[in-house]
C-alpha positions as CSV (number, residue, x, y, z in Angstrom):
1,M,-31.9,-84.3,-36.4
2,A,-30.7,-83.6,-32.9
3,G,-27.1,-83.3,-34.2
4,E,-28.1,-80.8,-36.9
5,T,-30.0,-78.8,-34.3
6,S,-26.9,-78.8,-32.0
7,R,-24.6,-77.6,-34.8
8,G,-27.0,-74.9,-35.8
9,L,-27.2,-73.7,-32.2
10,R,-23.4,-73.6,-31.9
11,V,-23.3,-71.6,-35.1
12,C,-25.9,-69.1,-33.8
13,L,-24.0,-68.7,-30.6
14,R,-20.8,-68.1,-32.5
15,H,-22.5,-65.5,-34.6
16,M,-24.0,-63.8,-31.6
17,A,-20.5,-63.6,-30.0
18,L,-19.1,-62.1,-33.1
19,L,-21.9,-59.5,-33.2
20,R,-21.3,-58.6,-29.6
21,R,-17.6,-58.1,-30.2
22,P,-16.8,-54.6,-31.6
23,P,-15.3,-54.5,-35.0
24,P,-11.5,-53.9,-35.2
25,L,-11.9,-50.4,-36.5
26,I,-14.3,-49.3,-33.7
27,A,-12.0,-50.9,-31.1
28,S,-9.1,-49.1,-32.6
29,L,-11.0,-45.7,-32.4
30,Q,-12.0,-46.3,-28.8
31,N,-8.3,-47.1,-27.9
32,T,-7.2,-44.0,-29.7
33,R,-9.7,-41.8,-27.9
34,S,-8.7,-43.2,-24.6
35,F,-5.1,-42.5,-25.3
36,S,-5.9,-39.0,-26.5
37,S,-7.9,-38.3,-23.3
38,I,-5.0,-39.6,-21.2
39,R,-2.5,-37.3,-23.1
40,E,-4.9,-34.4,-22.7
41,V,-5.1,-34.9,-18.9
42,K,-1.4,-35.2,-18.7
43,R,-0.9,-32.0,-20.8
44,R,-3.4,-30.1,-18.6
45,G,-1.6,-31.3,-15.5
46,L,1.7,-30.2,-16.9
47,I,0.3,-26.7,-17.7
48,W,-1.1,-26.3,-14.2
49,K,2.2,-27.5,-12.6
50,T,4.1,-25.0,-14.8
51,L,1.8,-22.1,-13.9
52,L,2.0,-23.1,-10.2
53,G,5.8,-23.2,-10.4
54,F,5.9,-19.7,-12.0
55,S,3.5,-18.3,-9.5
56,V,5.5,-19.6,-6.6
57,G,9.0,-19.6,-7.9
58,V,9.1,-16.1,-9.4
59,P,8.0,-14.2,-6.2
60,V,10.4,-16.3,-4.2
61,A,13.3,-15.6,-6.6
62,A,12.4,-11.9,-6.6
63,G,12.3,-11.8,-2.8
64,V,15.7,-13.5,-2.5
65,H,17.2,-11.1,-5.1
66,Y,15.7,-8.1,-3.3
67,A,17.0,-9.3,0.1
68,A,20.5,-9.9,-1.2
69,S,20.8,-6.6,-3.3
70,E,22.4,-3.4,-2.2
71,P,20.3,-0.6,-0.6
72,R,20.4,1.5,-3.7
73,D,19.2,-1.4,-5.8
74,R,16.5,-2.1,-3.4
75,R,15.3,1.5,-3.7
76,R,15.3,1.2,-7.5
77,T,13.3,-2.0,-7.3
78,K,10.9,-0.5,-4.9
79,I,10.5,2.6,-7.1
80,L,9.8,0.3,-10.1
81,I,7.1,-1.7,-8.2
82,Q,5.5,1.5,-6.9
83,G,5.6,3.0,-10.4
84,I,3.7,0.0,-11.8
85,T,1.2,0.2,-8.9
86,R,0.7,3.9,-9.5
87,F,0.1,3.3,-13.2
88,C,-2.5,0.6,-12.6
89,R,-4.2,2.8,-10.0
90,S,-4.2,5.8,-12.4
91,L,-5.6,3.6,-15.1
92,S,-8.3,2.4,-12.8
93,V,-9.2,6.0,-11.8
94,G,-9.4,7.0,-15.5
95,L,-11.6,4.1,-16.4
96,S,-13.9,4.7,-13.5
97,I,-14.3,8.4,-14.4
98,S,-14.9,7.6,-18.0
99,G,-17.4,4.9,-17.2
100,D,-19.3,7.3,-14.9
101,Y,-19.5,10.0,-17.5
102,W,-20.6,7.5,-20.2
103,W,-23.3,6.1,-18.0
104,T,-24.6,9.5,-16.9
105,T,-24.7,11.0,-20.3
106,N,-25.9,8.0,-22.3
107,V,-28.1,6.2,-19.8
108,S,-29.2,8.3,-16.9
109,L,-29.7,11.5,-18.9
110,R,-30.5,10.1,-22.3
111,G,-33.1,12.2,-24.1
112,Q,-33.2,14.9,-21.5
113,D,-32.8,18.6,-22.3
114,E,-29.3,19.9,-21.4
115,S,-30.8,23.1,-20.1
116,S,-33.1,21.4,-17.7
117,T,-32.5,21.5,-13.9
118,S,-32.3,17.8,-13.5
119,Y,-29.7,17.5,-16.3
120,V,-27.5,20.3,-14.8
121,S,-27.9,18.7,-11.3
122,A,-26.9,15.2,-12.5
123,M,-23.9,16.5,-14.4
124,S,-22.8,18.5,-11.4
125,A,-23.0,15.4,-9.3
126,C,-21.0,13.5,-11.9
127,H,-18.3,16.2,-12.0
128,Q,-18.1,16.0,-8.2
129,R,-17.7,12.2,-8.2
130,A,-15.0,12.5,-10.8
131,A,-13.1,15.2,-8.9
132,E,-13.3,13.2,-5.6
133,C,-12.0,10.1,-7.4
134,M,-9.0,12.1,-8.8
135,V,-8.2,13.4,-5.3
136,R,-8.2,9.9,-3.8
137,G,-6.0,8.6,-6.6
138,A,-3.6,11.6,-6.4
139,T,-3.4,11.3,-2.6
140,R,-2.6,7.6,-2.7
141,N,-0.1,7.9,-5.5
142,G,1.6,11.0,-4.0
143,G,4.6,12.8,-5.4
144,I,4.1,14.1,-8.9
145,Y,0.4,13.2,-8.9
146,I,-0.3,15.7,-6.1
147,K,1.8,18.2,-8.1
148,L,-0.4,17.6,-11.2
149,G,-3.6,17.9,-9.1
150,Q,-2.4,21.2,-7.7
151,G,-1.6,22.4,-11.2
152,L,-5.1,21.6,-12.4
153,C,-6.5,24.1,-9.8
154,S,-5.2,26.9,-12.0
155,F,-7.4,25.8,-15.0
156,N,-10.5,27.4,-13.5
157,H,-11.4,28.7,-17.0
158,L,-11.5,25.2,-18.4
159,L,-12.6,22.8,-15.7
160,P,-16.0,22.8,-14.0
161,P,-16.2,24.5,-10.6
162,E,-16.7,21.1,-8.9
163,Y,-13.1,20.2,-9.9
164,I,-11.6,23.4,-8.7
165,R,-13.2,23.3,-5.3
166,T,-12.4,19.6,-4.8
167,L,-8.8,19.7,-6.1
168,Q,-7.9,22.6,-3.8
169,V,-7.6,20.1,-0.9
170,L,-4.4,18.9,-2.6
171,E,-2.7,22.2,-1.7
172,D,-2.3,20.8,1.8
173,K,-1.5,17.2,0.8
174,A,2.3,17.5,0.5
175,L,3.0,14.7,2.9
176,S,6.3,14.7,4.8
177,R,8.5,11.7,5.0
178,R,9.3,9.9,8.2
179,C,12.7,10.2,9.9
180,R,13.8,6.7,9.1
181,E,13.1,7.3,5.4
182,V,15.3,10.4,5.4
183,D,18.1,8.4,7.2
184,A,17.8,5.7,4.6
185,L,18.2,8.2,1.8
186,F,21.3,9.7,3.5
187,Q,22.8,6.2,3.9
188,E,22.3,5.4,0.3
189,D,23.8,8.7,-1.1
190,F,26.5,9.4,1.5
191,S,26.8,6.2,3.5
192,K,26.2,8.3,6.6
193,T,23.3,9.4,8.7
194,P,22.3,13.1,9.0
195,D,23.8,13.2,12.6
196,Q,27.2,12.2,11.2
197,I,27.1,15.0,8.5
198,F,25.7,17.8,10.5
199,K,26.1,19.0,14.1
200,S,22.4,19.0,14.4
201,F,19.6,18.0,12.1
202,D,15.9,18.6,12.7
203,P,14.0,15.5,11.6
204,E,10.8,17.5,11.3
205,P,10.6,19.4,8.0
206,I,10.0,23.1,8.1
207,A,8.5,22.9,4.7
208,A,7.2,20.1,2.5
209,A,6.4,20.0,-1.2
210,S,5.3,17.2,-3.5
211,L,8.8,16.3,-4.6
212,A,11.0,17.4,-1.7
213,Q,11.0,18.7,1.8
214,V,13.3,21.1,3.7
215,H,14.9,20.5,7.1
216,R,16.7,22.8,9.5
217,A,20.3,21.8,10.2
218,E,23.6,23.2,11.6
219,L,27.1,22.5,10.4
220,F,29.9,21.6,12.8
221,D,31.3,25.2,12.6
222,G,27.9,26.5,13.8
223,T,26.6,27.7,10.4
224,P,22.8,27.2,10.2
225,V,21.7,25.7,6.9
226,A,18.6,24.5,5.2
227,V,18.8,21.0,3.8
228,K,16.5,20.1,0.9
229,V,15.8,16.4,0.8
230,R,14.0,14.9,-2.2
231,K,11.4,12.3,-1.6
232,V,12.6,8.7,-1.5
233,N,10.4,7.5,-4.4
234,V,11.4,10.3,-6.8
């Protein structure tokens, strides 16, 4: 009787061990999941390393190329970068103005009478904000953007008076370039400085427009001339 009890106990213990041990299929699935998770972690790590390499390597390569390029190529690269920056800034200005008008007309003034004093006052304030935003964008972009802003002042029969009054400040925003920028442009085009080409050259412009500026100079034979220098980023 004791022997039978002992054999039965061993059988029960063996059965319990078998029950505790996961089936082969479940163990295989667990191993597959662990391998999949490891591969996923490695793949994510590879993606992050690739992104980090691009974010560091591309600017470094671009900087090395810019430093090793000729002055004319540097100016072209600079103009390209500035052009992209101006485009993004202009897009931001346009979206800001559009969003302001949409919020004012569809939320702030929704359901109000267009002939009411509050409606007219709110729309006038919206026009003023939009015009000031355009002036800030044109001033920062410079060049042709200032020229366009100056041209908009002549559309007084189409634009609200807030635009005309605000955009008029662009008439005096034709910024002059610094002396070293003028020297750099002469070096790129003639491989000489203004002092080597003219007997005298006044670095201060006597007139400045959006796309160029005029300097007073004198030839070596004593003839006074006016030198028109286009802006570096044109």
